[in-house]
N, C-alpha and C positions, 0 to 999 in steps of 0.2 A: 826658436832661439830669440827672435825679436821680442816676443811677448815677455820672456824673462828679463831682457834688459828694460824694457818699458816699465814692468811691474817692479823692478828693482828701483828705477827711478822715482816712481810714485812713493814707494815705501821710503827711500832715502829723503824725499821732500817732507814726509810726515816726521822722520827723524829730526831733520833740521828745525822744523817749525817747533818740536818738543824742545829742541836745545834752546831756541829763542825763548820759549816759555819758561824754562828753567833759569836762564840768565835774567829775564825780565822780572821774576818773582824774587831772585837773589837781590837785584837791585832795589826792588820795592821794599824788601826787608830793611834795608839799610835807611830807608826814608821814614820808617815808622818811629813813633815816639815809644818810650819805654812802657807807658801804660796801655799800649795797643797789643795786649797779648793775645786777644781773640784773633785779631788779623795775623799776628805772627804765626800762630798755630795753623790758620787756614792757608797762609801762603807756603809753610813748609808741607803741609799735606799736598798742595798742588804741585810742588816740585817733585815730591816723592810719586804722585800720579804720573807726571811727565817721564819720570826715570823709568817706572814700570812700563809705560807705553813703548819707550825706546827700546827696551830690552825685548819686549814682545815682537816688535817690528824688526829688530836686529836679528832675532832668532830665525824669522822667515827669510831674511836676506841671506843669512848663512846657509839655510836649507837650499836656497836657489843656487849657491856656489858663488856668491858675490860679495863684495866688501860693503860695510856699513859706513855711512858718513858720520863724521865726528864734529863737524863745524855747525855754524849758524848761517841763516840766510843773510843776504845783503839788506833786504828790507828790514829784518829784525835789527840789525846793526844800526841801521839808519834811525829806527824807532828809538832804540836805547840811547843813541846820541841826542835826539830830541828830549828825551825824559831827562837826561843830564842838564840840558840847558834850561828846560822848564823848572827843574828842581832848584837851580841856581836863583831863580826869581820868585819862587814861592817858599813859604815857611813851612814845607813838609805838610801840606794840607791833606788830611785824610781823604776828602772828596776827590782832590786831584789825582792822588795815588790810585784810588779805586776807578777812576775814571781811565786812566792809562791802562790799568789792569784789564778793564772792560775791553777797551781797544785791542789789547793782545788777545783776549779770548775770542774776539770777533774774527781776528786773523787766523788763529788756529782752526776755527770752525770752517772759515771759508776754504782753507787748504784741505780740510777732511771732506768737505762737500765736492770739491774739485777732484779729489781723489776717487770718491765714489761714482763720479761720472765717467770714469774709464771703463769701457766695455770689456776689455780683455781681462780684467782682474778676476782671478779664480774665486769661487764662491766662498771658500774657507778664508781667504784674505778679506774678502768683502764683509764677511760676518765679524771679523776681528776689528776691522776699521769701523764698522757701524757700532760695535759695542763700545769702543774708545770714544767715538763721536757722541754717543748718548751720555756718557760720563761728563765729558767736556761740556755738553749743552747744560746739564744740571749745574756744574760749577759756574757757568757763564752767568746763568740766572741768578745764582747766588751772589756773585761779585755785582751785578747790576742791582740787585735789591738792597745790597749793603750801600752801593753808591747812593741809590736814590733815599736812603735812610739817613744819610750824614749830610748836614747842611753846610 
């Protein structure tokens, strides 16, 4: 029973960080200029990805007979507050937006890495988390490359 509770907590942590990611990209969308359609499309895709990850994780929580988290993390709320302050002092600079997005991608990868360190995770959940993490790493590298290409 203890492992079910611990597993549920890990899955809920991943759901919360995905909620942070969704909220972060929704915020970033508001900062984009009208001509940045390629970034708009990318950010909408990243939101959709995190919504899918949440559904997959939430389904596993339901199978365990537990409840899925619906909020965001405290650190995510603090980061978004910092983005709001920073946005007030910048002219919606694409490089800065991508830099903040990369910071968020670093945070979600860190949370996934931490989840995979838990020894009690069943193999099927480890496989799900690893697959999501692999997709997240690809997107992280995409955001980083875009950031590096913008001056």
